[in-house]
N, C-alpha and C positions, 0 to 999 in steps of 0.2 A: 381679422374678421371685419366684415363690412358693418357700417353703422347706418342708421336712418337719419338723413339730414333734411331739415326744412329748407326748401329751395325757393319758396314763394309764399306770400301771405296776401290776404284780402279781407275786406269787411264790408258790411252793408247795414245802414241804420235806416229805419223808417223816416219819412219826412216830418210827421207830426211830432212836435215837442210839447210835452205835458209838464208844466211847471208846478212848483209847490203852491203858487198863488191860484193856479187852476184847481188844484186839489182842495183848497180852502172852500171852493164853491160846491164841492161834492160830498165831503165828509167833515166831521168835527175835528179840524186840525189847523195848523198854521205853518207858515214858511219857517218861522223861528224854531218851532217844535221839531219839524222834520230835519231841518239842517243841523240843529244841535245834537240830535240823536243818531243821525244816519250819515250826514255829510252830503246827502243827495239834494240837488237843486232842481234838476230836470231829468226827464227820462223820455225815451222815444216810444210811441205807440203806433202800431201798424194800422194801415187803412186799406182802402180798396187797392187791389193789385199788389198787396204786400203780405200775402200768405207766407207762412213759415218757409215753405220750399222755394218761394220766389226770392225772399231775402237770402236764403242759403245759396241759391243759384247765382245771384249777383255777386255775393262774396266769393264764391267759387271761381267765377269768370275772372275776377280781379286777381285772385291767387294764381290762376293759370297764366295770366298775362305777366305777373311778376316773375313767375318761374320760367317763362318762355317755353311752355309746354302746352300742346294742344289737348283738348278733351279726348280725342281719339287715342292718345297715348296712355291714358289712365287704365289701370288694371283693376282698381277698387275705389268705390265711393262709400265713405262711412259718415253718417250724420249722427251726432250726439244731440239728443233732444228729449224733453219731456212734454212738449206741447206741439205734436205733429199736426199737420193739416188734416190728416186722416190716420186712423189706426192701421188700416190696410188699404192700399199699398203703403209702404214705408215712405217717409220723407226723402230718403236717399234715392228711392226709385224715381220719384218725381224730379229730383235734382238731376239724376242721370239722364233722364229724357230731356229736360230743359236745356242742359249744356251740350247734349249730343255725345255723351261718353259711351258710345255704343259697345266698346270692347270691355267695359268694366262691370263687375258684379257690385251689388249695392245692398246695404242694409243699415238699420238704425241701431243705436245703442242708448240705453237709458240708465245713467248713473247720476241723475239730477245735476247739481252744479259741478260735480266731478267728471261728468261725461267726456269732456274734451280731453282730459288727461288720460282717462281709461282708453279713449280712442287712439291717442298718440301711442300709448304703450302697446296696444294691439297691432297697430300699423307697423311699429318697429319690429315686432316679432315676425310679421309676414316678410318684411324686407330683409331681415337677417337670414331667413330661410330661403328666400328667392330674391337675390339682389337686383334682378332686372325689373322688379315691379316698381311702378309709380302709383302712389296712393294719395287720394284727396280726403282729408279729414276736416269736417265741418262741425262747429258748434252753433246751433241756431235755435232761437226760441221766439215764440209769440206768447209771452206770459200774460199779456193783457186779456187773452182768451181764457185764462185759468185763474183769474184773480177775483175775489169777492169785492166788488167796488163799494160795498157798504161797510167793510172792515178796515178801519183806519190803521190798524196795526200791520196789515200786510199790503194793502193796495198802494201805500206810499213807496214801497221798497222796489218794486219790480218794473222792468222795461223790456222792450223787444229789440232784437237785432241778431246779426249773424257774423261769424268770423270763420275763416278758412285757411288752410295751409296745404301745400303740396309737399310730399315727402318722396325722396329717392335715395338710393344707396350712395355711400361715400366711404372711401378707404380710411379716412382720417377723422372727420368731424361729424358730429351728430348727437343723437341722444346717448348720454353716458350711462344713466341709471334712473330707475324710478322705484317708488315705494307706494303701493296702493293698498287701501284698507276699506273695511265695511263692518258695520255692527247693526244687523237687522233688529236687535232687541229694542232699539230706541226709535223705531219707525214712527211712533205716535207723537214725537216731538216736532216733526216736520214732514208733512205728507200731503198728498192730493188723491181724493177718491176717484175711482173710475166712473164712467157714466152708469146710470141705473141699470141693474141686471134685468135682462129679458126672461130669465129663469126665476120664477117665484121661489123655488126652493133655495136659491142662492142669494136672493135679495136680502139686503141688510137694512132694516128700518131705522137704524141709528145713523146712517150716513146723511151728512148735511148737504152734500153737493160736490160737484166735480171742480173744486177750486183749492188753492193752496191754503193749508192750515198750519199754524206754527205757534210753538211756545217759545217766544223770543228770548227770554232770559236763559232758559235751558240750553237753547241752540248756541247762544253767545258763549256760555261756559264751556260746552263741549267743543265747539269750533276752535276756540283759541288754543285749548290744550292739545287737541288732536293735530292741528297744523303745526304747532310748535314741535311736537314729538316727531312727526314724520319728517320735517325739515332737518331737525337736529340729527336724527338717526341716519338720514340719507347723506348728509355732509360727513358725518363721522366715519361711515363705512367706506367713503371715498377719500378719506384723508384730507378733507377740506374744511374750511371754516367760512363764516359769513364774509370775512375779509376777502376771500377769493372770488366771491360772487360779483359779477359786473352789473347785472340788473336782475331784480327780483320782481316777477309779475305774478301777484296773487290773485285768486278769485275776488272779484269786486263785490263783496257782500255789503258792507257798510264801513264807514271810517272808524267807528269805535272798535270793531273787531280787528281791522287792519292796524290801527294804532297800538292796541294792546299786543298784537302779535309781533309787530316790529320792536316794541319795547322789550319783550321777553327774548327775542332773538338777538337783540343788540344791533339791529339793522339800521343803517343811516338813511335818512329821508331821501337823499339824492340818489340812492341805489334802488328805490322802489317806484314802480310805475303805477299811478293811481288815476283812474278816470271815472270812478263811481259817481262823482258829483255831476257828471253830464248825462250818464246813461242809466243810473240805478243798477240794480242787480239783474243781470241778463242770464243768470244761471250758466248753462254749458257754453253760452256764447261769450262770456265775459273775458276769459283769458285770451281766446283768439282775436277778439276785437282790440284788446289792449296790446297784444303782440303786434298786430298789424299797424296800429298807431305808433307804437315804439319804433318799428322799422322805418316807417315813412317820416318820422321826426328825427331820424338819425341817432336814436338812442342806443342802437345795437351795431356793433362793428365785428368784422371777422376776428375770430379768436376769443370773443367774449364768452364768459361762463354765465349762462342764463338759468335762473331758478324759477320754476312754477310751483304753486301749491293751491289746493282747493279743498272745500268742504261743502257737503250738500246732503239733501234728504236721503234716507236709507238706514242709518247714516252711511255716507260714503266720503272718503277723503284720501288725499294722496299728495305726493310731491314728485318733481322730475328735474333732472339736471341735463342741460344741453351744452355742448361745445359748438358755438356758432361758427 
């Protein structure tokens, strides 16, 4: 049976760097406080000409170049995002037009920080069913448009950026297995309201605004446990252990979550790719940005076993194994 193989990666980060020192001038916080609790030192913030779809399109172009595939060869464009430029059309439709993927259908997927893994899993199903397909999967966010810049507990965490990959069929290597989950009962621990309703019958006077709201301690507790369980179960059912993993690329939430997860999994530091210190939490974009950086830094070689995992609002979470 054919597998879905990642044959090219790309990423795009906004030009503006927002440091912890900059945030000290905006909210009641400090560089020491942010760094000690999150590990984040800087994050990128989008500016003029850097709308979500524009970042996504630049990441896509770099992934296509890496794969040596033209946009006209694509059959599908999928963008995982929770901060699109517009609700309609989709971010993916804007990307499709921007890169000239005239033969591809396009749509968005929202699974918060787990969106990229959900997208890869869906793309893999298409390719297994139709091996001739070539699919572009992008994780792209402009979370600066969805942050309450007066809330020091959340505005310090998030950044903007995009990462992309191209998938095609392969008889040998590719996605081996994935494990995806959700629990909608816990939505109120991490959520973002929609814009105000234009229908007064459906308007909710309790809504505080269309920005990210989070119960940090609860999210930490659930995130570590959920990611540990999904990774352990995925490895077990494939007869593998953490020792078999060549590189672990987790969702870049914060270093305290990642540190606790690595401790509970028994994962060695040198096997884990972390860049949250530079970019903060970029939600659906975090894994593909890290994947592209790992590829370009020579951290991934043919035959490596790569492990992804993520956790996000919904709650959604999951893990994936790839034979590179």
